[in-house]
N, C-alpha and C positions, 0 to 999 in steps of 0.2 A: 510545407509552410504551415504554421500554426494558425488556427482560426479562433477568434474570440466571439462567443455567443453571449448576449445580454439576457439574463433571466428576469422573471417578474419582480424578484426582490432587489434588483439593482446590482447584484454581484455578477461578475463575469465568470464564464467557464472557458478555459483554454482547451482547444481540441486539436489533437494530433491525429489526423485522418488516416484511414487505411491507405496504403500506398506511399506514405510519407515516412522517411527515415531521418532521424536527427542524431548527430554525434556531438556530444557535449553535455554540460550540466544545465539544469533548469531550476530556477528559484522563482517562486510565485507566492502571492498572498491569497490567490483565488483558487477555485476548484480546477482540477485538470482531468481530462479524459483522454486516454491513449488508445487508439485503434490501429495505430501504425507501430513503428519501432523506435525506441529510445536506447541509444548506446551511451550511457552516462548516468549521472546521479540526478535525482529530483528531490527538491525540498519545497513543501508548500504548507501554509497554515490552514488550508482548506481540505477538501475531500479529493482523493485520487481514485478514478475508475479506470481499470485496465479492461478494455472490452475483449471479446472472444478472439479477435484478430490482433490484439495488442501484445507487444513484447517489450520487456525492459531488461537490459543487461547493465546492472549497476545498483546503487543503493536508493531506496525510496524512504522519505520521511514525510509524514502527514498527520492530520488530525483523525480522519476516518478514511477507510479504503474498501472498495469492492473489487475483487479480482476475478475475472473470468478468463483471462489470458495467461501469459507466461512471465514470471519474474525469475531472473538468474542473479541473485544477490540478496543482500539484507534488506528487510522492510521493517521500519519502525513506525508504529501507529499509536498515538496517544490515547485514542478512545476505542473504536470498534473496527476490527478487520473481518470482512466477510469474504470467505473463499467459496466461489461458485463451483458447481460440479465439473466444469471444463477447465478450472484453474490448475496450473502447474507451477510450484515454487521450489526452487533449489537454492537454499541459503537459510540464514537465520531470520526468525520472526520475533519481534519484540512488540508486545501490545498489551492493552489493558483488558479488552474483551475480544474473544475469538469465536467466530461462527464458521463451521465447515460443513458444506453439503456433501452427501455421499457422492463419490466419484472424483473429488478433488485429490490432487497428488501433491504431497509435501515431503521434501527430503531435506533435513537439516535440524537445527535446534529451535526451540521455542521457549521464550521467557515471558511470563505474565507479570505485568506491573500491578502493584497494589493500589495505585491511584494515578490520576492524570499527571500529577507532579511528583509522585513518589518514586522510589527506586524499584528495582526488580524484586520479586518475591523471593524469600529465602527458602532453601531446601531444609533448613533446620526446623525441628518441631518447636512450637511456642512453649513457654513455660507452663508446666502442668500437663502437656501432651506427651505421648510416647511415640 
């Protein structure tokens, strides 16, 4: 069962607690923290935190994310993705900014965006570069 926590600034944080397993897709406008298991896709306009005991098997789309658990699938972050030392990601990463702590494990492809609303960065050199 998901738990909603009210924060000081009035925005809600949806919490999937350790010991909880959800099968299905999640759509939210608020922040989400996963300490349990999600078998499905998640899309939110807020921040996603995958705790050390959290596991996601599916695609994740969000504004910011901090991962200390496991993701098996693509993660798309429009701003900052922070991979903690205990994180394990198998799949594609698409993000604007990426922070990786020593010890994090990532297997897959990574594409960096040029801006929040821009496309993915090109591998071709810019005019005048070699």
